[in-house]
C-alpha positions, 0 to 999 in steps of 0.5 A, a space after each residue: 714735388 719738383 717745384 719743392 726740389 728746385 726751391 731747396 736747390 736754390 738754398 745755400 744750406 738749410 741750417 744757415 738760413 734765417 727762420 723768416 727767410 726759409 718760411 716767408 721771404 725765400 719762398 716768395 723770392 723763388 716764385 718771383 725767380 720762376 716767373 722771370 727765369 726765362 726773361 732777360 732780367 739779370 741778378 744784378 738788375 734785381 739787386 738794383 730793384 731791391 736797392 730802389 725799394 729799400 731807398 724808397 722805404 727810407 724816404 717813407 720813414 723820413 716823411 713819417 706818419 702811420 700810412 707812410 710807415 705802413 708803406 715803408 714796411 711793405 717796401 722793406 718786404 719787397 726789398 728783402 724778397 728781391 734781395 733773396 731773388 738775385 742770389 737764387 737766380 744766379 745759383 739756378 742759372 749759374 751766372 753769378 759773378 764776383 762783382 755781383 756779390 760785391 754789388 749785392 753787399 754795397 746795395 745792402 749798405 746803401 739801403 741801410 744808410 737810407 733807412 736809418 737816415 729816414 728814421 732819423 729825419 722822421 724822429 727829429 721832425 716829431 720829437 722834442 729832443 731830436 739830438 737824443 734820437 739822432 744819437 739813438 739812430 747812430 747807435 742802432 745803425 752801428 749795432 746793425 752793421 756790427 751784427 750783420 758783419 758777425 753773422 755774415 762771417 760766421 755763416 760763411 766760415 761754417 759753410 766753408 769748413 762743413 762743405 770743404 769748399 774754397 773760402 769765398 771770403 779769402 778767395 775774393 779778398 786775394 783776387 781783389 787785392 791783386 786787381 786793386 794793385 793792378 788798377 793803381 798801376 794801369 788805371 781802370 774805371 772809377 766806379 769799379 775802383 771805388 767798389 773794390 776799395 770799399 769792399 777791401 776795407 769792409 773785408 779787412 774790418 770784418 776779418 779783424 772784428 771777427 777773428 784777427 788775421 790768422 784764425 780762418 786759415 787754422 780753422 779750415 783744417 778742422 774736421 768738418 763733421 766735428 766742426 758742424 756738431 760744435 757750431 750748428 747750434 751757435 749758428 742758429 743763435 747768431 742768426 737771430 741777429 741776421 739781416 732778415 731777422 732785423 728787417 722783420 723786426 723793423 717791419 713789425 714795428 713800422 706796421 705798429 707805428 712803434 719804430 722807437 721799440 725797434 730802436 730800443 730793442 736793437 740797441 739794448 736787446 740785440 747788443 746784449 744778445 751779441 755780448 752773450 754769444 761772443 764769448 761762447 763762440 770764442 770758446 768753441 773757436 779755441 777748441 779747434 785752434 789747439 787741435 
């Protein structure tokens, strides 16, 4: 019972967790965290290990063949388990940092780039129409990025309002804008400057894509319980487009040696689902903006 309680304490909030995270990836991640809790391994080092597994999965996709696709699927599972572990360890040890959150996000995008590049190379080397598959891979990668941005934003906003916490999104954005301005006048390490610039551009794009520049501030005045009732089901529907759901879909298709099904499913099915949810979310948002 104590182990279960510790596991639940490592989660953000059950209702914003994706189904496969709750039932598969996070329990495995929790066991990993318990195993390394008393070691010197840090959340950032786990993030780098996760990134390594994801990049190797991309290489396996590029090589192609049933065996390598099977290996890629296993590596993607390892990637996701470790990706869950870094945050869990940080929350349990209370040693999470702002840079760590950015590194986690940057690592996810590096993995995504490696995986889709590998898929493109794999399709191009076996297909009679490589240009068509490169176009499809670009569409799939773009769809994946937009879906992840939407899910990430709506989930964090839900947590901010329901838990009445300070917005980590706005807080981080303001802090890094100040730090970036300071680096422009005083200088700084080139890697940190690149990370901050990438983060700022990503955050501004995310805010523009999801709600414009003012909606978040208005919605923070919403009644938490009323907002929770209105959005609880919507969050669960958005989570079908979450990163773990997409990775799991990719793993299943890799195990079946049918990555073409993954690409078509994401480009057609995923985007239709997003187009269905978007007006519904806007309608709910409108209710709270006028209150």
